ZAKEDO-648352 format. One record per residue (C-alpha): x, y, z. Coordinates in steps of 0.1 Angstrom, whole numbers, plus 5000, padded with zeros to 4 digits. Example, Ala and Ser with C-alpha at 12.3 -4.5 7.8 and 13.67 -1.06 7.14 Angstrom:
! residues 2
512349555078513749895071
! end
This chain:
! residues 805
527852294870527652364902529952154929527652114960523752084959521552084985519751824968520951584931517751404909519151144885517451134862515051424833511851204829508251354842508951254877512151344886511351664867508651714893510151654921512451934913509752204900508152044942511552094962511752424944508352544953509052444983512252614995515252404982516352674958520252444955518452164941519652054905518851724873521551584855519751304827521951124806520551274771517551494769515351544790512151254782514551034769513550724782509550664787508150954791508551134751506850764742503650764767500250754756499751064774496151004784495451064826492750894849491650974886491250604901493250434915493250104937494550344970492850614978495050814989497150774951493650864937494151144957497451264942496251174905493451454909496351674927498451644896495451704869495352024883498652134886498752094850497752454844499952564872503252434858501852564824501652904835504252884853506452794822504852924794505652574784501852394771501152044782499051964760495852024782492451794763490051804794487451624780486851414807486551034809484550754814485350414829482550084813482049814829480749494803479249324830477949274862481649224885482949464871479649724876480349584909484349724910482650034893480050114923483250074951485250374933482050574933481750504972485450574974485250914950482051024972484651055008487551154982486051424973485951304933482951464910482851134899478951024889477550714864475750794837473650514812475450334785473050544760474950854778477950764773477350654738475951004733479451164746481350914727479550814694482650534689481250324710478950014707476550094738474849754735478549624754478149734778476349764815477050084832479650394827481350604857482350924846484751164859485451554841489251554854490751244827491851354795494951364777497851584780501351604755503851414779506751634768504951924771504651804805507951724813509652024803506252204821507552074851511752144842511252544835508852574860511252454884513752694869511452944874511952904914515652854909516152484904518352294879518952024851521452024831520751814797523351564779525351484819524851114829525851004865528750754864529150704898527950794933529950724960528850775000531051015018531250995061529651255068526451075045526651335022527651154983529551304953527851244923530451134893529551314859532151314830531151654836532351714871531551564905528751744930528951714967525551654972522951625010520651454997520251234963517451104945517250824918514650914898516250754866512950514853514450304829517350284845516150294879517849944884521450044872520950404892520650194921523449944921525950254917525250284953524949884960520649914957519249654940515449794935512649514923510949704891511549634858511249794822508349614803507149634768503649804761502149884731499650084718498050184683496850554670494650494633494050724605491750944604488550854610485151014595483151044627485951244643486951414608483251544606483551664645483852074652487052014668486552234695484351874709486451624714485751284725486351174759488450884774487850584782488950264796487049894792488149724814487049404810488449444775491749524794491649884766492350234771491850514741491350904729490951104705494351144691494251454661491051344640492450934648491850734677495150594697493950284715495850114740495949714755498149574781498049194766497848934789501148784785503749064794506749094781510049224796512149404787516149424788515749174821520049154817520249574824519149844799521349944779522950304783522150394746518850384749516950664747514550794718514450414707510950234702511349914698509749604675505849604672504849294675500949284671500348854676500148964709497449164707495349064683492748934707492849274723492649454691489849244680487749344708488749664710486749714671484049484683483149734709484250074687483649944658484850254634488450144652487849834625487050044598489850264598493550204594497050174611499250514614501450434636502150114664504450204694505749954712508350124737509349994775507950154811508850044845507049834870506849754905506049444924502349594927502049844899502450164929505850354926508350344949509250654966510650764998514250705017515150375020515850155047519150085056520950375033521350755047519950995025519250834996515650814980514350694951510850784928510950494906508350274895505750534884504750354852501750634856504250904862501751124840498351044863501251054891504351214884502451564901501651374933505251154937506751504930504751744956505251324982508751404979509051754983507551755017508851505027512051605024512051935042509251905065510351515073506751335067504551385033500751565039499551255034499550865045501850705015502150365022500750264996503450414976506550415003509250204990510150045024507349825018509349564995512749425022515449175010512448994999511849194971515549054954515349174914513648824898511148864926510549264912510749064873507548864882505549024899505749324872505549104852501848944869500549324881501649494841499149134825496549234855496649564853492849574845492049334858490249324890490949164920489149014950489149164984489048814995491648744963495748584967498148634932500148304921502848474905506448524929504448294961506548114984510148354978509448295022508248055035508847915078509747565090505947455088505347625056504647235042502547065068500747355071499847325031499046955037496646995071494047245043495947575049495647865020498348105018498948445014501748655015502748905036506549105034506848745013506948545040503548295034500948345059497648065068494548285061492348005069491847665067489847435044489947015053492546935033494847015004492346964976489447154991491347494994490547684971488248004974485848174939487248534943484448744952483149054967480248894987481048645016483248335004483447925005485548035029482548195054482147865075486147755078486348045093483548045118484847655130488447825137486648135158484347905175487847675185489448035199485848095217485047745229488447595229492147625225493247815184496547815175498047985152501648065133502748405143506248445124504748745102505049005134507349235134510049215156512449505169515449465193516749805208519549695234522349895255522650065284520350415270517950215254515450275280516050695278515950645235512050445234510850715263511950965232510750775211507450605220504850795231502950505260504450375291507750255284507449925309509549725339511249495330508849165327506549315316504749465280502549765267501749915239502650215224501650455194505150635181503650975167505151175138506451535143503651595132501251415158500151135136500450785136503350615129502750325143501350115171503849845187504249575218506849725236508249395255510849475290513249145289515349345316517149705316519549735286517749485262513049565252511949385221509049505198506149405183505149515153503149535118504849275097504349495063505249795084508749655096511149825073509450155078509250135116513450025114513550335087511850495117514150385143517750435130516550785117516650845154519650685166521650915189525750765182525950585212524550395241521850175222521649915191519249795172517749495149515649435126514949085141511448945126513248705109515348565145511848465156509648225148506448115164503147975175500148185198497847985218494548175227490748045243489947945275491747585271495547835266496647805301496347465310498447355274500847565280500747415319501747045303503947205282506147435308507347405340506647725348504147765379501747935348498848055372497148405368498948475393502548385384502148475349499848785349498048975310501449155300504248965312506948805295509848595303512048425288511848005297511247685283507847555261507747195248511747165259512947485230514247775250511348055237510148395251506948335261504748675262500948695277498448875251496348795224494748965195491848725198490348915232490648545250492848375274495948325253500048355247502648455228505248155221508148305203511248045195514148075171513247925135514847575144512947545171509647595158508747205143509547065174506747375198504247335170504246885170504346925213501647195212500046945189500546615208498846785244495947015228494246725209491846615236491346955248490347075214493147275199492447355166494647625137493247905128494648165101494648515098491048525085489748475117491548615137490249015119487048795131488048785167489249105164486649265147484149205184486949355205486849725189490249635184491949855152494349715132497649915118497450005079493549995082492450185108495750315125497750485094500350795092496550935081494751055116496451115151496450935182493451175198490851055166492050645160491950665206494750565210495650875231494750615261497850465254500150815254501550885284501851285288503751345316507051285292507851385265508251225236508051285195504851445184503851565219503651935208501051815184499651575204499151835226497652045208495051855196494151735228493652085239490652185208489351785203490351595169487851675135486851315135486750995153486750665147484150415151483050115149479950015137476749695133476449705098472949495094473549315053472648945046475648815027478449085020480749205047482549525039485949585035487749875035487350245017483350225012481250555018479550615052476550795050473651035066471251175056471951155019475051355029478851105027480351205061483450925065484550605053485350255058488550155076488449745078485649575083484049195083481848975095482448925135481448575136481148445174478548715180477348675145477449025136478649195106480949495115482949845100485450035116485350365095486150735102483351015112482651355125482551355163478851445160478151105149480450915169477850915196476950545214473850445190474350695161472650535128473850615100474150415060477350175046477350175007478449815001478449814962476250084954473249964981473250155015472949925048471550055079474450125106475050185142477450295159478650095192480850245215481449895234482849535227479949335212482349025233483449015266483149455270485449465301487849195293487948925316488748675295491548795283492648895321491548625339
! end
C-alpha cells in the first residue's frame, strides 16, 4: 500500500466509490479508497435498488437524473453490469393534496429538462396491471425511473475508477486519523499509514465513528428500514420477460414498489421509526441483516395489498430489514467541514443509488476546481452548525425517516428537535401568540396570532389563516412602527491591521469608511454569487459583516479559506449579537425616546452605524432596514435583550408599536424588489444575472473579477425579474415554471403576497429578451397558468425616499 495520496476516501459503499471514480476521471490519479471489509459492506449491498429523479430540491433532482444516466458509462468502462432496468416509473396520487404536489413537481421538471408527464390512472394501470386504478386520481410518469443491482453499481464505479488510475483497498480499516502541521492527514490502518492532502469521510453506517477519529461529531443516524420480496406472481410469470413492470411510488400509501424477478419488491417508511445503534455502529457489522418486525409495518403492508391486490395473494419470499444512514433533513451532507482544514464529508446519502453519482460529481468538482458546477446548498454540510448535536441528529433523522413520503407544505413547520436554540425573548414571544419556526437551529417568529391558543395554522398550498394576521403586521410597519427580533441574522467580525485589505479582496463591492455600511456581493473564482453581505466599518481595524443566518457556517468557511497568515483575525460572532429592529414612520420618534444621541436624519444618516446606548444598554445602532421603511437595527449582547425589548414596548405603546415576524418581513421586501439569499441569490446565479452587479466596485481587484468582467462584456444569459401575478387565493412559493406562449422559459425563485399594495408577486429568472418592463408571461401554480407581468420598478416607494428620509 502506498505511503502518500492526494486524497484518501474512507468507505467503500456506492458514495465512496463514486467519489473515487469522479476524482480519477477528472484528472486526480493519486486517489485511494480504503474499505474496512468488502466493497458494499454496510448499507449498499442490501439496498432496494429502486431509482427515481424526484426530490424536494431541484438541483438534487438534476443530480439524480445525472446519476441514472451515468450507469451506462460506468458499465462500459468497467465491464461490470449495473443490472439496470430502465422501466420508467410513476408517482401516484390518491387525493387532491398529493395531486397538487405532483403538479408542483411537474412544473419543476419543465425547467429542469426532465421528461415527466401526467398520464391517466387508466394508462398507469395498463402499464402496470397489478395496481388498482380506482384508488388513485393522478399519475406522473418519468421515463428515467427503474431499478439497478446495488452491488453491481458499486463495483462498476470502483472498476471504472481503476480505469482512470484510482486505487482501492478492501479489508483495510482506518483506525486513526491525525492532522500534521502542514494540514495534511496521516491515515493509519493495520496495513500501514498513508499521508494524504485531503481525507473524505464516506463512512456510511460508520460515518459517525470515522468523524470522531478526527474530532468531528456528525448529526447522522442509521435507521432500520424494511422491504419485502414476494413469491412469484402469476400475472408477472405470464408476461413477456422483456416487458418488465414499471416502478412506482404511492405517496399517501407510503410505499414504493417494483418488479423483482417474477415477484414484486415492496418497501415502506413506517410512521414510527426505529433508530439503530444510537450509541455507535459496531465495528464488526457488515453483511448482516436485522431481525424483521412485521408488526411495525403491518398497516403499510395492508394498505399496499389493497392498492396492489396481487401482492396480498402472493406469499412473502424474503423480508429485508437493514440499516440506512439518514441526515437531519433527509438530504446528504457533503463538502469541506467548516473549522477543519482539508477534511471533507459525503455522509447521510440514504438514497445512494439515486444520488451517489451526483454526489461524486459535485465532490470532485469542488475539490479540483474549488466549487461545484451547481448550487449544492441543499447538500452542503455547512447548513448545520454546532447546534446539530448527535442527539439532535437522531431526533431529526427519525422525523425525516417518518416523513419520507409525507408531504411538507410551503407554510408547514416540523415539530421535532425544536427549541434547540432560543433567545431570551422566546417565552415572552410565545406568550404573545408567536408562531415559531427554526432556522440554523434558532427559533424565530413567523407571525403573531391573538394569543397562544390562537397560534396555529393549517398546512396548505394556498393562503392560510395567517394571511390576515400578517397583513396587520405589515400595516403597522407601513403606517406606524413595527418591531422584529434579529438574532437570526449572521454576524461575522473581521479585525486587525490587514482587515480592510482582506475584505477589499474578498468583497466585490466597496468596503465602507468608518461609521458606515455598504452592501457587497461575495463571488466565487468562477464569478458566481457566494453571498450578499452588509459590511459595517466600526473603525479602520474592526469590521462586522451581517448576512444570512442560515449560511453563517458556509460564509465562515469562505472567510477562513482566504485568511492571510497574519494581520487579520476572523470570528463567527452570530451568537454574540442579538437585538431588535424597528421600522416605520414612527421609528425615529421611538428611538429618540430611548437614545441620548441625536438620531435626526442629519445626525444619523441612512447607512450609518455607531456604538452607542439605547434603552440604557450598550448597542450597535445601524440605520438600515429590510422593510423599505425608515428603520434601525439595534444589536446588543444577549444579556441585554430583555431590557432592550421591554423598553421599546413601553415607549412605543402610544406610537402604534406592533411586533412582526418573518412572514411580514418577506412581504415587505417583495414590494421593494429585494431578493433574498438562498432564494433569489445563490451560487446558481451571477451578479449580472441577479442584478447585484450594481453593487460591484469594478475599479479594484477582487475574487471572481475576471469571470464577472467577462460576463459584463458578453451579457448574462438570464436575468432576475419581478412579476405581479393575477391570482385570487394562492401565491407562488418557489420553483414554479415561468411560461411564454406554451414554452417554459424560466422559473420562480421566490414570491408571495405583498400586503400593502395588495398584489401577488413572484421573483424569477428568465432570458433577457423577456425581462423588460411590461412583458406578459405566465406562471404555473399547481398546474394552472396565471397571467404575470414583469415590473421594473418597486411597487412601493420606488425612489426609496421613505427609507432615506
